[in-house]
C-alpha positions in Angstrom: -226.0 -87.3 165.8 -224.8 -89.3 162.9 -224.9 -93.1 163.0 -222.8 -94.4 160.1 -223.7 -98.1 160.5 -226.7 -99.8 161.9 -224.6 -102.9 162.6 -222.2 -101.2 165.0 -224.2 -101.6 168.3 -222.4 -102.0 171.6 -223.4 -104.8 173.9 -226.4 -103.6 176.1 -227.2 -100.7 173.8 -230.3 -100.4 171.7 -229.0 -97.9 169.1 -226.0 -97.9 166.8 -222.8 -96.0 167.8 -222.8 -92.3 167.0 -220.1 -90.2 165.4 -219.9 -86.5 165.9 -220.5 -84.5 162.7 -220.5 -80.9 164.0 -217.7 -81.2 166.5 -215.6 -78.2 167.6 -212.2 -78.2 165.9 -209.8 -80.8 167.3 -207.1 -78.4 168.4 -209.0 -75.5 169.9 -207.2 -73.5 172.5 -208.7 -73.2 176.0 -209.8 -69.7 175.3 -211.6 -70.8 172.1 -213.3 -73.6 174.0 -214.5 -71.3 176.8 -215.8 -68.7 174.3 -217.9 -71.4 172.6 -219.5 -72.9 175.7 -223.2 -72.3 175.9 -223.5 -70.9 172.4 -225.6 -72.4 169.7 -225.9 -71.8 166.0 -229.0 -71.5 164.0 -227.3 -73.1 161.0 -224.5 -75.8 161.4 -222.2 -76.8 158.6 -220.2 -80.0 158.5 -218.1 -81.8 156.0 -216.8 -85.4 156.3 -215.3 -87.7 153.8 -215.8 -91.4 154.4 -215.7 -94.7 152.4 -219.0 -95.9 151.2 -218.1 -99.3 152.4 -218.1 -98.0 156.0 -221.7 -97.0 155.7 -224.6 -99.3 156.4 -228.0 -97.7 156.5 -226.6 -94.5 157.9 -228.9 -92.0 159.7 -228.9 -88.6 161.2 -230.8 -88.1 164.4 -232.0 -84.5 164.5 -233.7 -82.9 167.5 -234.8 -79.4 168.3 -233.9 -78.2 171.9 -236.2 -75.4 172.8 -234.6 -72.5 174.8 -236.0 -69.6 176.7 -233.5 -67.0 178.0 -230.7 -69.5 177.3 -232.2 -72.3 179.4 -234.2 -75.4 178.4 -238.0 -75.0 178.4 -241.0 -77.2 177.8 -243.4 -74.3 177.0 -241.9 -73.1 173.7 -243.9 -73.3 170.5 -242.9 -76.0 168.0 -240.9 -74.8 165.0 -240.2 -76.3 161.6 -236.7 -77.2 160.8 -234.8 -79.2 158.3 -231.6 -81.2 157.6 -230.1 -80.7 154.1 -227.5 -83.1 153.0 -225.2 -83.1 150.0 -223.7 -86.5 149.1 -220.9 -86.9 146.5 -219.7 -90.3 145.2 -217.8 -89.8 141.9 -217.5 -93.5 141.3 -221.2 -94.1 141.8 -222.8 -92.9 138.6 -226.4 -93.5 139.5 -226.3 -92.3 143.1 -229.2 -89.9 143.0 -231.6 -92.4 141.5 -230.5 -95.2 143.8 -231.1 -93.0 146.9 -234.4 -91.8 145.5 -235.6 -95.4 144.9 -234.4 -96.6 148.4 -236.1 -93.7 150.3 -239.0 -92.8 148.0 -241.4 -92.7 150.9 -239.2 -90.5 153.1 -237.3 -88.0 150.9 -238.9 -84.9 149.4 -237.3 -82.9 146.6 -236.7 -79.2 147.4 -239.3 -77.1 145.7 -237.9 -73.6 144.9 -240.3 -70.8 145.8 -238.4 -68.1 143.9 -237.4 -68.3 140.2 -234.3 -66.4 139.1 -233.5 -65.7 135.5 -230.3 -67.3 134.2 -228.1 -65.0 132.2 -225.8 -66.5 129.6 
């Protein structure tokens, strides 16, 4: 789940409001909705545009739901998984360094394991 602003917390709740990021398409037909029920993807892709001013310490909550024969299970082995995010802000010229400074203890740069020659 995506939480765009830590300040938007409903009365009686302990966490900020969530916003779907990987929702099914808005105008799916009934047949399309039925065919997607119960399916899961190993890789999800999402793309959202939003104003930077609407974000206040935004976070993604990611959680792995183990399955065995299509049903939830508690005996599955733990697996490693990741969330990769691309952020674009054309008017924010030093975005990369600002994010790196703000989350220096949390973020890790991706280290390529394969080197490919670049042909010019």
